[in-house]
N, C-alpha and C positions, 0 to 999 in steps of 0.2 A: 572583542569575542576571541574567547581562547579557542585552542584547538587539542583535540584528545586521540592518542594516538592510537590505534587498536595494537599495537605490536604486530601488526601485518599476520594476525588470524585470519584461518581461512574458514572457519566452521561457522556456515550462517546460525545457527542456534547461539553462538557464543556469541557473534555480532550483534545479533538483534536482542540479544540478553543484555549488550554492553550498552546501547542506546534507550533500552526501556531503564535500566536503571539510573543512566543519567537523566532520563523525562523525570524520573517518581522521585528523585532525589537532588535537592536545588543545592551542589556544592560550590557554586560561585554564583555572583549577582550577575554577572555579563554571560551573553549566549555563547554557545558551545557550537564549536563544528566536529564534526567526527565524518570519517570516510571509511569503506570498509569493502574489501574485495572476499568473494564469497566461492567457493570451491562449487561444483554443479548442483544446482538446488532449484526447487519452487516454493516461491514464498507467496503465500495464503493470504488473501486479505481479511482482516478479523472476523465479516462477516460473511464468508462466503461457504458453501458447502464442500470441505476440501474432495472428497470424494468422485465429485461432478467438475471439479475444475482441472484434475489432471490425467493424464494417458497413465493408471498404476502399473499396469503389466510394463511397459517399457522404463517405467520408472523402477521400477523393481530392479528389473535387468541391468541397468545403467549405473544401479547405485545413486540415485539423482535424491539428495536429503528432499524432505519435502516438512517445511516449516513456515506455521502460521504468526502473522504478526500482528502489532496489537492496533495497527491503522487500519482503516476501511480500505476501498478502493479493489481493483482485481490483480488473479495472480500474475507473477512474471516468473520468469526464467532468468535466473543468474549461474555466471561461471566465471572463469577466472577472465576472460576479454571484458568483464562489466563490471563497474563499482558505482558503490552507491555513496551519497551526500547525505549527512543529516543536518538541520539545524534546528541547535534546539534553546529554548528560551521560555520566559514567562509568558503567558498568554496574554496580551494585551486587546483580544478582539481582532487578532488577524488570522482566526480560525477558517479555512477556505480561501485565504487570498493565496492565492499560489504566486500570481505575477512577483510579490514582494520576496519571494523564499528563490525565485528562481532565478531572478533577474542577474544576482551576483556569478549565476554560473553562465548565466546564455553571454554575458558581457567578457567572459574568461573565455568563451568559447569565440566570441565573434576576434579579440584580439589574435586568436592562434588559426585565424583563417576560413573560419566556419561563421560565414558574416550573413549568412540565412536562417542559423539558427532563432527559432522563436517559440514561445508559448504558443499554443492552439486550443480551441476546445477548453473542456472544463482541469485537465491538469497534466497535457501530454506535452511533448518538448517534440518539435517537428522541423526536420529541414529538407526541401523540395517536395514538401508534402507526405515525407515518410517519417514514421515516430522512432527516435532514438533517447526516449527518455519518458518515464510514467514515473508521475510522485504521487503522493500522498500524506495524510497527517492522522494527529493522535495527541487528543488533550487530555490530562488527570488533574487534577486538583492546582487546576493554576498553571501549569504546565502545559508545554507542547512540543510537540518535535512534527517539522516540514521535512520529509526524506525522499529522496528521488534516485532514479537510477542513471547511468551514463553508456548506454551501448558503443564500448569502443571498437574493439576487436574479438566480440563474441560470437560463436558458433551458432547462427539464425536457423539452421536446419533444424537445432534441436530444440528451438524454441515452440517450432510446431510441431515438432516429436514427441514435446512431454505434455504440451498443455491440450485441454480440450475444449476447445471456445464458446462460449453460450452462441446457439445461432441469432438471436436477438439481437445480441451486440455486433456481431460482424454486419447482421442487414442494414441495422440501424447506421452504420458508418460507408454502407454502399458500395463494398469490398469482397472479395470471395477469400481471403483465409488469413491469417496472422502473417503469414511469410509475405504477402504482397504489402505489406504497410509498415513493417518495421526496414530499419539500415543502422549500420553502423555509422558511428561519426567519423571516424579513422580517413575513411574519403572525400572527407569533405576539409579537412585540416590544412593548413601549411603542409608541403610534401615534407619537410624537414621536422616533423613533428610524427609522420607515418610509420615511422621505422623502429618508435619509443616502444616498450613495453605497457602495459596495462598500468602498472606501479609508476613507471616512469611519467607517462601521461599525468595519473591522478595526480604527482606533486607537482608538477607543472601548474595544475588549476589550481591546487593550495596556494603554490604563492603568487598568481594571479588576485584571487580572493582575498590573501591578507596585503597584498600591493607592495611586496619586498621581493627583494631579489637570490636570499639565501633562506634553507631551511631553518639556519639557526634563529633567523629574526622573526620566527612566528611563534608569537606568544601561546605556549603549552600548557596547560593543566595536567600535572603528572597524578597520577593515581597512587591513592595508597595500596598497601596488601589487603588491609581490611575491606577497599575497595575493591578489588577482584575477587577478593572471595563471595562477596556480595552478588556478583554479577554470575558466578559459578551456581551460587544459590540458586537465581533466577532462572540461569539455562535450565538447572535442571528441575525446579519445579515446575516450566512452563515451555519452552521452546525446546528440550530435547523429552518431551512426554508425550505419547501416544495419544494420550486424552485429549491434550490441548491442540498437537496440530491436526487431528483428523476425527477425535469425539465420535459417538454414536449417533449416527443418521437414521433413526426408525422411518417405517413408511407412513407417510401422512395421506390422509383419503381425497383430500382436498389441496389445489395447489392454484393460485392465481399468482401471475408474473406478468411485469412490463417494466419496458428500458424507457426512465424517464429522461429528461434531459441531466439530470446531476447523477444519474446513474441506475442502476437493475436491480429494481426490488420485486424478492420473490416469497409469499406468503404459503404458507403450508400449515395445515391444521386437521385434526380429527376433531368430528362433532358427536356428541353423545346424547342423547334425549334433547336435540336441539340447542345445546352449549359448547363453547370450545373446552375442550378436553385437554389436548394438547398443541402447542401452536410452536413454529420455527419460522423465524423471518432471516432470510439470508438476501446476498445483494453484495453490491462493489460501489456503495455509497458511502458518502463520508460522513457517519454519528457523530455529533460530541458528546453523547451520554454512551452508555450501555443500551444495547437493544434490547438485551434481557429483561430489562426494565418494561418496554413496551410487550412483552409476549407474558410476561407475571400480572401486567395490567389488563389482558386481553384473557385469560383462563375465567372459564364459568362465563362469560359474555353468550348472550343469544347470540345464535347464526342470524340473524335478521337487520337490514339496514339502520333500522331504526336504532336497537340497541349499542350498533357498532358506531353510530356518528354519537351517540349521548357519549360512550365509555372515549372514543378520542378526542371529547373535548376537555378531559383531562390532562391529556397527553400532548407535549408540545412536540406536535412533528415535525418540522423546523430543525429543532435542536438532533432530533434522531434519524432523520433520513435528509433533511439538505431541503431544495425550494421546491417544496409541495404542499398543498394544502389537504386540509381534511377530508373535504369534496373528494377531492382524486383520488385518497387510499381505498375512500368506499366507493367511487366509481369503479376501481383496480378490482376490489371484493365482490360485488354484486353485478357488475356489466357482465353478463351470460355469454357476451362474444370474448370475454377473457380468458 
């Protein structure tokens, strides 16, 4: 495995562009590890409706960046007390296997005194029942990234102020707020690490993952100027672009939403003369394919149970949504109680 140094860049749009470039271009045969720390920002999941995830007036007042990433999952708040780790490799069928990717991080935290840190539920790392890390995945053309965050010394009040959590997600976890279920990992590590900066703590995690004592012993993949130029192109085209990060969110006349064990699924569509005219599918599920494929397949379909059942026969729902059946999606769309 090689490490890529992001040169201590704190721009979320740049860092996510760098990660995307490393996924979409196979520079080496071995896996790659990338770390980055962002200035205050909200990172929105690929399939989420941005305007419904963020407290927009507060975000604008505080100058918080909003960036949509390539992976699914939910919106997360970043600041300089939070760092992200990304394992980038060829997709060998391990998509959605969060255990294999979070294990090196958990083992490193155990060595640093946070012995009760563990993976729980779908994709969260918890300690004493509180979340300190959320994880997501993205795959394209045989390559993938499994990435997550570590709340080390983040401003947890800003997590609450900047985000607008979905009511169904909160109720499904039996809790009252985001703030009540998140924690920094800092109080749980050995006291000798508690005075470190986020950068210093990140660097110790790096050494633990590679099993070395000195930063110079970490095998590093150094990018060329051409590589960095291409990263900047991706940043400009996608992650520093309002259309990508927010996009238009038209009003839909029908909304059907449910929180499944694998994530939230939110269908919105317009019906004209009994057929689907426009459709958007939102959520924090981890799809292996582009959800726009499903949206396109449903345009023009009659808004009846039978027609949708037939349409879904040609769609690999497991690929696009996760652990769900065609019948469960049909029930979501046509059960009047939803």
